[in-house]
C-alpha positions, 0 to 999 in steps of 0.5 A: 720832321724834316727827315721824315718829309725828305724820306717821303719825297725820296720814296724811302721806306720808313718803319715805325715802332710797333709800341707807338701805333698799337691797334685800336681794339687793344686800346679799348680792352685796356680801358674796360668792357663796354656797357650797353643799357637795356630797358624802357625809358622816356615816354614809354616808361611813363605810359607803362606806369600810367596803365599799371596805376589805372589797372590797380584803380579798376581792381579796387573799384571792382572789389568795392562794387562786389563788396557793396553788392554782397552787402546790399543783397545780403549774401551769406553762407546760408543763402541770399537775402530772405532766401535760405538754403537748407537740407530740405530745400529753399526757405523764403522769408517775407513776400516774394514775386515770381515773374515766370512759372514756378515748379516745386514739389511742395510749397508750405509756410512756416508753422503757425503762419498763413500762406498767401498767393496773390496775383494781378490777374489769376492764379493757376495750379496745374497737375500734369502726368508723365506726358505733360498733359493737364489732368487737373486745373484750378484757376482763381480769376477776378470773376470766378474760381474754376476747377477742371477735373474728373471728380471734385470732392470736399472731405473733413479731416477725418475723411468724411465726404461732405461734397462730391461732384462728377459727370453723373451726380452731385452728392452732399454728404453733410447732415444738413444742407442750409440755403440762405438765399432770399429767393430760395433754391431752384432745382431744374430737375428732381431732388432726393432727400429724407427731410426738407425743413426751414430754420426756426421761425422761418417759413418753408415754401415749396412751389413750381411756378410753371410746372407741377410739384410732385412729392413721392416716397415709397413708405410715406410722406409726412407734412408737419407744422408744429408751431404754425399753419400749413397752407396748400394753394393751387389754381385749378385742382388739389387732389389727395389720392390714396390708392390702397389706404385711406386719407385721414383728416384729424383735427378738432375743427375742419372748415370747408367755407366755399362749398356750394349749397343746395336749394332751400326746402322752404323759401322762408326758412332761415335755418343755419344747420346744413348737411354735408353731401357727396355727389357720385363724382366725389363733389361735396355740397351743403344741403339744409338739414331736415328731419331726414336726409335732404341730399336727394332733393338737391342732386342738381348740384352734382350736375 
């Protein structure tokens, strides 16, 4: 060391051995390659594990909820709940509720079971054409059942017409029309029928309270009461008129109790035998019978 210091002080050139002072890079390579660690460490790693665990929990909860919904709604390969998907369409078992309009080609129940339509207000069935114009409408409401169409018909299973109604006429095709109302039936206009009769042991009454009652037939009118009496009452006049034929009263007894009587031939006569007389105007009156006709004597009744 004293030699080196002396050399430095004198400015002499000193050369050091190369083996003793080798470069630093050569010393590092002789020890082995340097390893640099790459990854997430510390709090970042813990956060990543937390998010992965949270995602797995959400997946499990979602899967459990899906399985629960499938179980509750009864999802199967054939359908959902009471709704089954078949080759012919949809099959619904049990009660169903439709909150919006239902469009279907055919609605029917299972064989042997009834089909019910229930609504809080009304049930409306519309038949539309290609231009979505209503052709026929059936409305069943809380107060009435309304049918809007050009013609309404009721037929039997064999196709026989029972009832038909349109703008021109109403046709009743049944063999018998029964009216069970206590007040009967009111016809504002005329009625055409081959037979009008009451039920057995019931009265048949034909009346017109404010207008005339007219019965017409091209071949004849028959009024028959087989088990009772026949009564015709009017306020002013009752006319039996035959234009080309005759009027026949065929009975064992014919009573005319309120016919007027002519004056007696003698004041003290108590005779109860009378003669039926006819005035020229058709009026009938009674006159006490005598040895000859007394109608000429009591012609004052005809005035």
